[in-house]
ZAZAFI-34104 format. One record per residue: x negated, y negated, z negated of N, C-alpha, C in turn; residue in three letters. Coordinates in pm, whole numbers, plus 50000, padded with zeros to 5 digits. Atoms other than C-alpha are relative to their C-alpha. Layout:
<nodes>
XYZXYZXYZala
...
</nodes>
This chain:
<nodes>
499205001950092247208762143682500275021549967met
500024986050039247918794743469501365001449982ala
498904994950042250628816443417500115011549919val
499654990150124252138835043143500405011950043lys
499064987149970252688873443159501104996650018pro
498664997550027255928883943162500115008649885lys
499534994650160255478904042855499754988449890ser
500695010350084253878876442659501004992849965ala
498545011650030257258854742721501025009049938ser
499114992650077259428885842634499815000649852lys
500254999350114257668890842306500164988949910lys
499915008650019257878855342247501494996349950ser
498674999450000261428855642297500845007349879his
499594985850090261968889842098499794991849852ser
500375008750149259958866541773500864989949968glu
499105012650020262188838141811501815005949944gln
498774991250063265288862541814500365006449854ser
500404992350114263858881841517500544985149873asn
500415011850111263408848241324501464993549980leu
498645002250013267068838441403500925005649892phe
499244991250051268518867341272499745000949841his
500665000350110266438862940962500684989449912leu
499105011150069267628829040873501685002150014ala
499024997850015271058838640937500545005549908glu
499964988050124270818869140684499704990049859asn
500525006450094269148847340443501104990749937ile
498675009149983272018819840505501155006749943ile
498914991550031274668844640460499815007649837leu
500164993150172273218862140126499204993649913asn
501175006250079271168836939980501184992849828val
499145006750113274458828839725499984983349946gly
499575012149984274778793039785500684996850116val
499485001249881276788774339987499094989150070gly
500675006549927275048759040262500574990550126ile
499575012049928275988725940463498784990950080tyr
500745011449941274378702040712500904986550031ile
499195011349943275698666240728499154991050076val
500635011849914274808639141005501104991550009gln
499085009150005276068608041008501374999049933his
499224996950089277768614140718501325008350000gly
498634985849948280108644140881499295011349999lys
500534985349982279688679340823499815001650146phe
500224995149852278108693141141499995018549973val
500154987450000277568729240979500285003549842tyr
499624991650139279018749740684499765016050014val
500154987849963278018783840618501075007149952asn
498794993250026280528813840534500504999649818lys
499954999050136279998810340118500554984149980leu
499355013550018280658775840168501404996049997tyr
498525003149982283898776940314500935008749916gln
499124990650067284738806840055499984987749898lys
499835007150148283888783739755501214988350017ile
498695008949975285728754639916501334998650016thr
498464997249949288528770540048500604996650120gly
499695010249894288358750740370498965013250126tyr
500634992349920287178768540717499094991050072ser
500945011149915284718756040937500634990450088asp
499695007449840286908742841239500914984749858thr
499205009550067288658721640904498954991349926lys
501225006350073285098710440773499324992750114phe
501145006849901283348702141084500514987550062ile
499335012849943283808665641178500384991949891gly
499325008550105285098653240827498734992549953thr
501215006750099283318629840597499825008649883tyr
500084992150162281568646440305500454993649882ser
499525007550091282288618840071501475003549978leu
498514996750040286008626440101500515009049924asp
499304990850101286218658139949499335001849833his
500515002150128284178647039625500744989049944ile
499205005950090286218635139331499744985849980tyr
500115014750009286758597139350499604995849903pro
501035008650104285168588539038498495003650038asp
501414994949983282048607539102499394996250158asp
500424997449877281678597739507498754989849970arg
500835007649966279428565639449498695006749899glu
500684988750010277518589439213499045008450054met
500284991349959276838612939441499154994650126val
500765005749912275918589939723498594994149953arg
501325008650024273308570839530498735012249946glu
500694990549988272058606739413499355006950111gln
500684996349876271618618039761499114991350073ala
501185006749944269918590139847498585001849945ile
501234997450028267218591439627499535012249990lys
500734991249934266508627039735499444999750131arg
500055000549826266648621340092498494990050007leu
501015006850004263928591339982498905006849953lys
501104992650121261628613639769499964999549867gly
500545006250141262128595039469500315014149878lys
499354989950091263818629239301500125011650066ser
499374985449921264258668239388500775004849933ser
499354993450121266138675539078501475005250061asp
498444994849999269658692439125501024988149918ala
499005009550065272858671639018501345004150003tyr
498544995650011276538677438913500964988550051glu
498585007649951279798665039048500755007850012tyr
498324992949943283478674139116500394999450123arg
499784997349856284248687239429501755004350005phe
498264993649962288278690139555499975010950093ile
499994984449899288718725739698501194995150052arg
499204999749913291378729239963501324999049931lys
498965000450070294108737139723500254989349881asn
499925013150107293448701539502499245005149884asn
500254994350122292158723039228497994989750000glu
501105009449964288728700739110499175012349937val
500884988250044285588723339068498424991149975met
501115007950036282388715838917498745005650113trp
500664993149892279438720739162498454993949947val
501105004050005275678719339120499065003150153leu
499955001149876273998706239447498544995649998glu
501395002449935270338700639607499964997150129met
500014999649857269808684139911498574994950054val
501325003149914266788675340160500374993150133thr
499665005749853266328656540486499415007150074ser
500174990449902265978678440819500134991850151ile
499415008349834266218670441196500935013250054val
499104987649943269118691141339500144991650121tyr
499925002249899269208690341704499354987050069lys
500575013149935266828659241749500174989449930gly
499735015250086268308637641502499815003649809glu
500464995950160267688634241126501805003449935arg
498634992250070270398652940877499555002549873ala
499884999450145271128660740542500255015349972thr
499554984750030270868697740445499855001849842leu
499414996850202272788707940070500205010649963gly
499514987050037272718739339894501024996449905ser
499035004850041276028739639692500255010849924phe
499894989750107276558762739377501204992249914leu
498925003150104279768763739198499945003149842asp
500524997050154278968760038814501514996249912ile
498525003050046282878756038725500155005549867thr
499774994350118282958781538456498815000349893glu
500825004450102279758770238319500234987249920arg
499965011350101280798736838261501235001449910lys
498694998950129284228748738093498875004449853arg
500724994150107281618768937867499604986549912thr
500635009150094279828739137793500824988649915glu
498995010950055282838714137746500555005649845glu
499444990750131284228745937493499074995849905ser
500785001050100281138745837326499484984049907leu
500225014250037280528707137317501024996349854gln
499055005850097284148703237167499825005149856leu
500454992250108283218730136921498924993949914ser
500905009450088280138711236805500424989849942glu
499735012250035281808679036813501355000849868glu
498984997550108284788695136579499285002949856lys
500914993750125282388711936333499204989149981tyr
500235013850063280328679436331500744992049923arg
498555006150067283388661536234500065004049871thr
500214995150126283918682235978499165002549905ile
501055005350088280538682435835499514985749973leu
500375012650049280258647235838501064994949926lys
499095006150108283798641335662500155007149859asn
499824990650083283598667935404499374991749887ile
500215003750124283008657735044498355009349972glu
501184991150013280238687835015498734994850084asp
500815004649949276708680435118499745011550101gly
500444985749873275668704035443498434993850049tyr
501705005549969271798707335494499635013250101tyr
500964987749913269618728335749498624997049967glu
501495001050016265818731935673499645012150060val
500994986649965262838752035804499615007349928asp
500724990350135261088778835626498804997349938leu
500505007150085259138752835486500534990949923asn
498945009950118262078736035289499984987950077gly
499635014449958262048705835519501094997850074asn
498755004049927265158689135651500025002050102phe
499805003549825266018692536003501344997650051thr
498925006249996269548686035953500975000149894phe
499205001650154272318670335699501044992350025phe
498575007249948275788652835687499454991449900asn
500025013750061276188618935521500145005649847asp
499614997250121277588637035209498485002249927ser
501344998050038273868652035152499304988249952met
500775015150042272558617935188500314993249863cys
499155004550136274938603434919499475006749894arg
500484992650117273798632334688498854995949965ile
501315002250032270268626134717499734984849967leu
500525014950051270558587734729498894995250105gly
501375005949887268138586035062501114996450097tyr
499674999949870269008572635402499645010750079pro
500324990949931268988595535658498845001350068pro
501305001749907265758580735868498975004949881glu
500774993150102264048589935512500175015149977glu
500024984950054265308622935427499675009750156met
500344988149857264848638235811498385003749945met
501414993850032261618660435737499605000149877gly
500655000650134261538654435365500005015149969met
500354987150051260478685635172501004998349858asn
499175001550159262568696834869499324999949872asn
501065000550085259738697134654499964985449943arg
500025013650022260098656834704500894997049889gln
498965004950104263238656334475500565010549895phe
499854988550136262748685634228498905000949914thr
501474998750113260468690033902499505013250059glu
500534990049957258088711633934500435015549950lys
499644989750021259598738433731501275006950059glu
498874994849941262768737733871499625006050151asn
500754993949860260838742234235499575010750001ala
500174988149989259408772034148501215009649943lys
498434993550032263138787834037500354997150133lys
499265003349886264318772534371499025007850129leu
500594994549917261178786634564500395014749968phe
499474985750012262248823134421500855001150067lys
498874993649935265648821234552500104998250135thr
500144998449856264788809134912499155012950039phe
500844988849950262058838234903501105009650000asn
499064986350013264928863034808500864998450097glu
498985001449891267268850335055499095004250150val
500774997149852264548853135348499555015749984tyr
500414984950007263508889435216501075007650017arg
499044988549985266548905335193501194994350101thr
499075004349975268628882535388501194997749962gly
499075000250065271278881435163500564986449968gln
499695009250028273078848335120499994998349823pro
500045004650171272688830934747501094992449981ala
498355008350004276368817334612499734991649938lys
499405003050113276618791834389499074994549888glu
500885000750056273398787134204499824983449973phe
500595015350026272318751634017498694999750032asp
501415005349919269888732034142499564982449907trp
500315015350060268558698133919499314993150096gln
500445006749910267778671634163499644985949923ile
500055017050033266058636834117500204991050155ile
499665011449921268008612134315498874987550019arg
501165006849950265788583534505500244988749882lys
499815009650111267038558834197499255004649876asp
500784996850141265098584033959501065005049932gly
498974995850127268368594633779499955017150077thr
499744988649939268818632333803501345005649969lys
498544998849993271988650433883499815014250022arg
499964982149980273058688333906500695001150121tyr
499544999049893273788700934241500605016949991ile
499794986649993275778735434292499655005450161glu
500404994949886274438753334580500085012350057val
499914987449921275098781734849498855002850116ser
501634997549946271828792235061500535013150125leu
499944992049927271998811735357498875005250096ser
501254999549895269218824935636500454997950116leu
499535006349865269328806635978499025006250082gln
500844992749900268198831136270500234994150133ile
499965005449840267618824436640500935013250056asn
499374991449876269098844236929499615015450015ser
501004986449980266478871536886499915005849860thr
499524996950140267488877436526498824991849887gly
501055006350054264348858136420500414989149875lys
499625009650095264448838836086499244987850044pro
500425012749947263918801936174500374988449889ile
499585011450117265218784835831501305004449946gly
498694997250081268068782435614501024986250034phe
498755011949993271418765635605500795002849819arg
499294999750140273568757435299501134986549945gly
499315010050069276118737335105499994996149906val
500075003950115275968714034832500784990649961ala
498925006250097278138703734558499414993049900arg
500735010750124277298672034287500955008049895asp
499164997750149278598688933953499354995749907ile
500405005650126277008668633741500994994649880thr
498855002550119280158654833580500585014349956glu
499594986850037281408691533581498905005449865arg
500664992350081278228702533375499774989649879lys
499855011550104278388669333141501345005649920gln
498854991850072282188682933077499555012049942met
500334987450071280808716733017499474998649879glu
500685002650134278368702632774500774994249871glu
499125004650129280808683632582500885008949964met
499354986650054283058715032589499385006549875leu
500824991450098280318733932434500084993149875arg
500345006950124279458708832184501354997149885gln
498625000750073283138703732090500575015349945ser
499814985650037283568741132071499145003749896glu
501094998750111280538740531851500754994449861glu
499875008150092281978715831627500895005349932lys
499044991750074285008729531581499995014249979tyr
500204985950018283878765231570499494999949842arg
500305004850110282188751931264500614992949890thr
498535002750076284988736631098500605010549981ile
499044986750028286868767831138499635007449913ile
500444988750019284298789531027499744994549831glu
500465007150124283478764030693501054997549938glu
498815004650077287058757330612500385011749909met
499434990950110288848773930334501325009250056glu
498854993049955291998778930564499685010350078glu
500334989849904292318808430751500134997850140trp
499715001549875292148805831142499935014450073tyr
500244987749939292858837031374500584998450132phe
499295001549845293908845231743500295010150028glu
499764982849993295428877131840500804998950167thr
499284996049861296988890832214501275001049979asp
498284999150041300588894532247500325011649936leu
500104989950090300238925132084499635002649904ala
500585001750123299188912131795498755003749922gly
501134993750063295678928231769498794984749990asn
500775012050010292828902431639499244999950087phe
500765004649920290708884531882499054994049971leu
500775004850061289118860631694500474995749880phe
499825005950169289138846431333498655001149949phe
501435005150020286668830631112499965006249866asn
500264993650129285248840630769501015002149900asp
498914998750103287918832130550501135009250007ala
498844990250000290578853930697499425012249952phe
500824983450032288048884330703499725000749860ala
500065001550124287268875030354501205003649918his
498654997050058290888873530240500205012849999thr
499804988649955291768902630426499265014649908leu
500614986850034288988924930269499405009250104gly
500504986249889287518940230588498874989550063tyr
500935007149940284498929830760500484997950158ser
499605004149850284418913731132500055010650112lys
500214987449878283268947731324501395007049986asn
498794990250025286478966331131501104989650038val
498725007249947288958937031207500104996850108leu
499995005649846287968928531541500785010050063thr
499254988649925290918947831733500695001249919gly
498934993450076292868957331439501134990950013leu
498745007349987296458950131470500974996349831asn
499205008250166298818927331188500455015049963phe
499334988450053300518961131118499315010049880arg
501104990950079297278974130970500034998749889ala
500185004850135297928955830661501154994149959phe
498615005250021301488945730623500935014049955ile
499454987550066304128966330447501205004450101lys
499124996649906306538987730676501414990949995asn
498915008750015309338968230542500464986750037glu
500435014449951307898934530647499655001150133asp
500555001049842306828946031007500924991950072ser
498995004649900310098938331145499914983949981asp
499935016350052309918899630963499164995250119ser
501165003249960306428897731104499844998450163ile
499564998049858307568909931483500664987350025tyr
499005011349975310508885431481498964987549962asn
500815014650040308128855331352499154999550140leu
500805004749911305608860431675501105000750126phe
499064999249842308568870231945500424984749981his
499885017449988310078835531830499144988150067gln
501085004649909307068819131932500025002650102val
500104994049846306728839932244501234992550079tyr
498765002249967310438833132322500224983350027glu
499525017449999310638792932230498874996650045thr
501285012549975306918784732300499814990149905cys
500575004350102307238767031968499655004449895glu
500634992750139305208770631651501055004949878pro
498894997150141306938783531316498934996749876thr
501175001550113304958768431032500625004349876lys
500394998750110304138779030662501475011249967asn
499364983850049305818816130694499535004249855phe
500094992650120305998831430370499425014350023pro
500124985749933304108867530443498965005949870tyr
500514989150125302898893830186499055013850091gln
500814989349975300178916830297498915009649883tyr
500904991250105297778943630110498784999350080thr
501564996150009294108941530090499375013850054arg
500234988549991291898966930190499805009049883ser
500274990650124291028974429831501885000849910asp
498674996650091295168975729759500644988749942gly
499275012450087295828940729601500934995250108ile
499095006449934299038925529730499594984549999ile
500185014749987298378891029835501044992050053thr
499115008849953300968862429914499354986950088phe
500645012449909300148840230200501164990050087thr
499155005549939301778813030418499264999250124glu
500845000449845301178814030802500464991150096leu
499765011049845301598788331094499765007350125ser
500034994249870301738805831433500174986750101val
499765008249913301418788831739499715006850146phe
500074991649883301588801532111498694997150049pro
501775000349913297968803932316500585004350128lys
499584998249866298418795132655499035001850090arg
500815004349918296628795932959500024989950102asp
500275016049926295768770033223501604996050092gln
498505003249925299218778433386500744997049909glu
499015000950116300908773433038500985014449943gly
499424986350041301858810433023499655006649879lys
500444995650125301838824032659498985012850045val
500804987950010299108850832657499475005049881ile
500234996950131298868852932264500444989449930gly
499855010950114298828834931934498704991749963phe
501375004250080296778814331728500824994649886arg
499655002050145297188811831341499344991749905gly
500865007350107296428790031051500695006749878val
499214993050173297388804830657498784996849919gly
500564996650123296408804830337500565007149858his
499484992250124296448823130024500804990449907asp
499165007750122299178809929786500655011149894ile
499884993750127298828836329528500014995349875thr
499915008750144298088816429232501164991550026glu
498785002950021300908797229343501005005650001arg
498764993950027303188822129386500195004349838lys
499934995450114302108835729037500334989349907arg
499825012750120302538799828860501585000350032thr
498555000949977305968798529054500755011449932glu
499264986050111306928835928917500234995949858gln
500365003550137305258823428572500984989949934gln
498945010650075307688793228542501245001250040leu
499044992949967310378810628698500565006849877asn
499514989550156310238837128394499844992349911tyr
500155009950119309668807628159501314993149997met
498275004149975312958794128302500985007849973ala
499164990250028314508825528257500485007849884thr
500184991850088313568842727989499624990749838his
500205002850130313438839527610498534996649946asp
501444999949998309878828627517499565008349877pro
500524994250128309898845827195500185016950013leu
499754983349972311308881827270500115004250156thr
500114997349851310768880927670501415005150045gly
498494995849988314748889427682500124988150122leu
499445006249975316568871827931500904988149948pro
499685009050084317618836627846501534998850043asn
498755002449952321368821627875500284997850158arg
499885001949847320618810428227499955011550099met
500344983349924319568844228373501425009249978leu
498524986950013322628861928192501184995350057phe
498585000749952325288840028313499645000950142ile
499944995449885323628845028646500405014450046asp
499754984750007323648881928633501725005449971arg
498534998750007327258881428503500864994050103leu
499525006949843328308859528814500485012050066lys
500044989049876327018888029046500875011149944met
499374991350057328408915328825501455001449974ala
498265003050042332268898328765500035003150179leu
499885001949846331708894329185500015017150071ala
500094986849941330868931429225501355006649949gln
498924991550110333478945528928501064996150085ala
498885004549903336058923929173500205008550095asn
499804989849873335148942029472500445011450008arg
499744984550041335058977229313501365005249928asn
498914997450090337868971529088499475010349877ser
500914995350100335578977028806500244995349869gln
499535008150092335598969428452498444995849962lys
501375002450061332638954628263500514991149884leu
500005003550159331638941727872499134989749989ala
501015007950090330458911327713499755000749859val
500265000850133329088917527377499134988849965met
500555008850050328168888727137499755007749868met
500664993950107325778898026865499274986549930leu
500305007350090325078878026578499485004249882asp
500774995550078322468887726321500884996949839leu
499865003750134323858891325949499054996249917asp
500605001350043322498870625697498074996150013his
501404997149915319218864025910499124986849921phe
500375014950057318798827525717499165004949896lys
500414992750123317918849025404499005001150052asn
501164994150012315068864725548499014991650053ile
501125011049971313488835025718499814990149863asn
500265006750150313808818125372499115008849892asp
500654994250083312558844625180498295006250040ser
501304994649932309668860725390499494987050123leu
500585010849932309218829825629500175003650143gly
499425000749861309698820425988499125010750075his
501034991649910306668844826127500585012549986met
499654988150020308238874525991501355001850088val
498735000149979311478861926094500025004950168gly
500415001749876310338856426464499665015050054asp
500424984349977308898892726465501275012149998gln
498734990350003312278910326377500824994850095leu
499375005649859313968888426657498985009950089leu
500784995649922311338903926870500165018549996lys
499814988650018311628941626745501535002150021glu
498284996949963315808939826737500134997750157ile
499864998549829315208930627131499485010050042gly
500574986249956312928960927177501025009549973gln
499304988050022315188981426997501665000050102arg
499005005049944318398967827164499715006750168leu
500524995149862316478974327527499965014049979thr
500394985150002315219011427410501685005750009asp
498924991250025318999024427336501294995850083ile
499095004149894321029005227622499775006750112leu
500614998749890321009015227982499234990250085arg
501005005549896318619004928258500454986350053gln
499555010049941321148982628435500964990849899asn
499535008550079322568966728131499444987249954asp
500295015149984321648926828045499914999649856thr
500095010450143320218918527691499644988450018ile
500635014550017319708884127639500204992049857ala
499575004350139319238864527363500154983950044arg
499515017249958320898825127340499254994849907leu
500405008150062318988814427060500485002049835gly
500054996150163318518818526673499985013449994gly
499584987549992319908850426584500985005250074asp
499244997549913322388851526856499105009750133glu
500384991749879322018880027125501035002950088phe
498834995149910324468889327430499425005850082ile
500144990149905324828917927622500975003250091ile
498954997749866326478926527971499605011750027leu
499894985949957327568962128033500894998750122leu
499504998549878328278963928408500695014250005pro
499544986249968330438989928546500065013949889glu
499464987450115332049008828260501065000350075ile
499044994849955334659029928345501434998649899gly
499035003350080336629025528012499714989349894arg
500195009750142337278999627714499265008849932val
500864997450127336079025227476498585000750031glu
501425001049983332729027627649499304986049938asp
500505018350080332038988727506499825007849846ser
499994998950140333079002127192498885014349958ala
501424988050013330509033827204498704995849999glu
501255005049989327979010927280499474991449923ala
500155009150115328428989027005500245009649893ala
500214992750106328619018426750498545005649987gly
501364994150014325379030726889498924984849941lys
501145009250027323818996126848499804997449851ile
499784999950148325168995326473499025008449893leu
500724986449986323879030026445498274999249969asn
501605000049956320179016526568499564990949888ala
500325008750104320408989426309499945007149854phe
500094994250073320369013626035498575004349955gln
501364992850009317129027126077498864982149968gln
500645011649994314398997225930499274997350109pro
501095007349900312248972426121499074997649952phe
501945003550063308568972726073499714990150048ile
500505007849978307598941526051498604994749936cys
501164999950089303838937525943499965008749879gly
500004993950135303878950625603501474999449936ser
498734998150047307748946725571500585008050080his
498854990849916310408971925632501254991650004lys
498805008450003313458951525706501325007750022ile
498944993149955317138967325707500654987350017ile
499765008349960319098942425895501275008350076ser
499024993649949322958944926017500334988950130ser
499665008649901324768926026283501564998150043thr
498465000649975328448916226397500164997950156ser
499984995349851329468924426742501364994750010ile
498755002849922332328909526951500135004350135gly
499834994149863333838924627258500874991750071ile
499155006749914335548909727558499855008950148ala
499914993549861336648929827883500384994950092ile
499715005649818336918921128256500735013450038tyr
499325015649991339858919428356500735001349887pro
498404997850090341918929328062500074988149932asp
499915008850092340838901827850500054984550062asp
499965011249913339978873028100499105002250167cys
500584996749895339008869228444498844992450070gln
501025007749972336298843928464498564998349894asp
501695002850084332398835628309500454993949818thr
499895008250114333398810728037500945005849906asp
499354988750046336288832427915499345007949940ser
500674986250042334538862227875498984994349869leu
500625005150109332008842127681500644995349865leu
499245006650112334308825627473500855009549894lys
499154988250063336598856727393499115008349908asn
500834991050067333478879127306499444989049865ala
500095009550087332478849827076500905001049877asp
499024999150079335658848626911499835012349928val
500214987350072335808885926830498665000349927ala
500854992850089332398884526682499974992749911met
499925007950158333328853826415501115006849969tyr
498814989850054336358876326356499455011449889tyr
500444989350068334028902526233499144992249886val
500775006450121331798876326090500914997349850lys
498845003350087335048867525870500215012049939ala
499434986850035335968904925809498875011249939his
500814991650051332938918125636498595003250035gly
500954998149887330368917025925499675014149990arg
500674984449957328238949826028501005007050084asn
499044989449959330788961726241500354988950153ser
499585005849899332468950926596501484999250012tyr
499104998449959335588942826734500474995250145lys
499575003249883337468939227042500854990750041leu
498905013749993339108905727164501395008450036phe
498735003550000342818904627144500314986849998thr
499215010350024345318876827121500404997249886asn
499995004250138345448881426781498854996949908thr
501265004050065342218882726718499774986150032thr
500155013749965341978846926872500794990449916phe
499115005150095344918838926645499424999149877asp
500514999150153343348846726336498684991449968gln
501265009850015339738833826437500574986349993ala
499925016650008341438799526496500634996249873ser
499595004550122343318801826181498895001549896ser
501304998750111339928811725978499174985850056asn
500795015349926338268779126173500874989849947asn
499385013450073341228758926052499654999749863ala
</nodes>
């Protein structure tokens, strides 16, 4: 029988001791919890396992391992452990563990079958993954949240690879293109884009790839599965991986077909109405709040006599009279304050060539999308011809057509105003009634044309010798009437009558005829003789007939005696 030397026995014992210490150091520093379970109970746990779970070895040893597992996970852990022990799987599995303080933690575990103290046992390694699970859960919740948002938004969301093939999209993107998800996955953008548009699209994608800068809100015409064409508005950005390498593109798409159609309808409408505005004879203009022209049609520029370049930005005040500027300002200010239009406002302006033009303007407030007044727009037309016609008709209604002197209507109107002013200022005025002497003889001997010429010459001579504020009117036939306002004395009227009589001593040239004519003048004074219009006319007429009855070619101031005598003569 051979006997081992003592030195060999010591060496073997030393090697075993070293291996034990090595294994103990590995278990202490491996970074995972190590345990051994035999007959379903813990028989060994390392220090780290105790630290992770919060239990000491004395509390663990002899307890059932499944009792520390979260109840909902116990059956799953038992099944997974059996698979590993039977060699059907070697993968790690996850479950929830109840720590000593009753906190639930997530662990990653691997088990294998060993022999411990001569009997089969289970060796397990145990890693705390609670923080990782929390991160994963947060990430999952975040992904679910954003996936839910992407799924429910009206806009389409898409992701494509660098070749333009779909890798992800939401339901709205399917709805926009009209394809089911299974057909869209992997589809290339060229399959729903016309050739010319595909070239433009490639340039856009290439620019985003080259610069890394996103493309925002560019239009893209697509062809849906049913063949209909739609417009989408697309944003595009580069998709990169964790290393910064481009791996594709992502973006948002919005169907803007209806908006495009509305824009086209609006463009056509604007073009139509712009054509109407340009072709119509009525003016059209738009200004800012300060009255500077922003837009106008050709008719407006032509009427003002300015070129479009000159008129653009020009202010209203450039071609209105200074005395009218306040009324024009008030007109626009009223429209601004009330937000109500003003229609057919009479307006007079000076063209660039100095010609005065009469117009009628209708001004409307110009509002922005919020209803705030930001300027004015208006229409107008030239009423110069109408104004001239009105002036001509008014002249004809108030003037004698033969002599051009005021007629009876205008004379009465001026007399009433003069009476009101004389009453306010405590002044006198005189009314003089003139009747030509023997005028009928001139008509009979020389003819009515010469008689008419004589009446014109008499009217002109009376105008020349009297004051500018005096009114000479023809009542008809051979009767004239004169208003002398603002006289200081009764004698002033007598002096004026004497001047008239002296003027009649000079012959009137009527063609080839030199005619000597005389006149009879009756004078009534306000307030000496009477207080009203009718009485002044009547009394002046009475005084004139008194002169007629007493030799003609003279004048007479009205008195009560004059009235009595005239009444007696008429009787």
